[in-house]
VMD Tcl script that draws the C-alpha trace (Angstrom):
set ca {
  {6.92 1.06 -7.50}
  {7.85 -1.81 -9.03}
  {9.31 -5.45 -8.37}
  {12.61 -4.43 -9.28}
  {12.66 -1.29 -7.42}
  {11.60 -3.43 -4.51}
  {14.60 -4.60 -1.68}
  {14.29 -7.16 0.03}
  {11.39 -8.77 -2.54}
  {11.26 -13.03 -1.58}
  {10.04 -15.76 -3.18}
  {6.37 -16.27 -2.86}
  {6.81 -19.60 -1.27}
  {9.22 -17.59 1.50}
  {6.78 -14.43 2.32}
  {3.96 -17.21 2.98}
  {5.88 -18.84 5.54}
  {6.67 -15.55 7.29}
  {2.62 -14.89 7.04}
  {1.94 -18.50 8.36}
  {4.12 -17.40 11.52}
  {2.65 -16.22 14.58}
  {4.91 -13.18 16.01}
  {5.32 -11.85 12.57}
  {3.44 -8.82 11.69}
  {3.22 -6.89 8.32}
  {1.91 -3.49 6.91}
  {1.65 -2.30 3.11}
  {0.57 1.83 2.39}
  {-1.17 1.69 -1.08}
  {-3.11 2.93 -3.36}
  {-5.21 1.17 -6.32}
  {-2.44 0.61 -8.55}
  {0.69 0.32 -6.07}
  {2.23 -0.83 -3.07}
  {4.13 1.88 -2.31}
  {6.03 1.44 1.37}
  {6.21 -1.57 3.68}
  {6.55 -1.89 8.07}
  {7.53 -5.53 8.69}
  {8.69 -7.50 11.55}
  {8.17 -9.74 14.60}
  {6.45 -10.10 18.20}
  {8.96 -11.45 20.22}
  {8.66 -12.74 23.84}
  {11.92 -11.84 25.89}
  {14.39 -13.73 28.57}
  {12.17 -11.88 31.66}
  {8.98 -12.46 30.28}
  {7.63 -9.63 28.71}
  {7.55 -9.00 24.96}
  {8.67 -6.33 22.72}
  {7.86 -5.32 18.81}
  {10.55 -5.88 16.91}
  {10.48 -3.80 13.37}
  {12.67 -5.31 11.17}
  {12.09 -3.13 8.34}
  {9.88 0.21 6.92}
  {10.13 1.09 3.24}
  {8.94 3.52 1.66}
  {9.34 4.36 -2.08}
  {11.47 7.60 -2.98}
  {8.05 9.60 -4.18}
  {5.96 9.07 -1.29}
  {8.33 9.92 0.90}
  {7.78 12.99 3.88}
  {4.25 12.27 3.43}
  {3.80 10.72 6.47}
  {3.49 7.38 4.92}
  {6.06 5.44 7.03}
  {4.75 7.45 10.58}
  {1.18 5.32 9.06}
  {2.39 2.19 9.26}
  {4.27 2.66 12.09}
  {1.39 3.62 14.09}
  {-0.65 0.60 13.45}
  {1.84 -1.68 13.71}
  {2.84 0.25 17.59}
  {-0.73 -0.11 18.66}
  {-1.44 -3.45 17.24}
  {2.05 -4.64 19.39}
  {0.81 -2.61 22.71}
  {-3.04 -4.70 22.49}
  {-0.55 -7.93 22.11}
  {1.61 -6.77 25.34}
  {4.80 -5.86 24.30}
  {6.49 -3.03 27.08}
  {9.31 -1.95 24.27}
  {9.65 -1.17 20.79}
  {12.79 -2.12 18.71}
}
mol new
graphics top color blue
foreach p $ca { graphics top sphere $p radius 0.5 }
foreach p [lrange $ca 0 end-1] q [lrange $ca 1 end] { graphics top cylinder $p $q radius 0.2 }
display resetview
């Protein structure tokens, strides 16, 4: 996947600021040559004192779809979220 084909690619300083946010969650699927999928979101506090894992975007490049890449990105997101206490995933 080239940068031109990635929807939502941001400037490096914005991406860095996201990564420095304690609630941020970001994962990529890649091989040695390319990044072909990503998932990002936040672990959010809720008004009722519980928390939730919010997945904002899941993207997989067209040639890699229907191969379990998206599921492979979501599974560790959910595991990480469960360890930190969320009762909901949205």
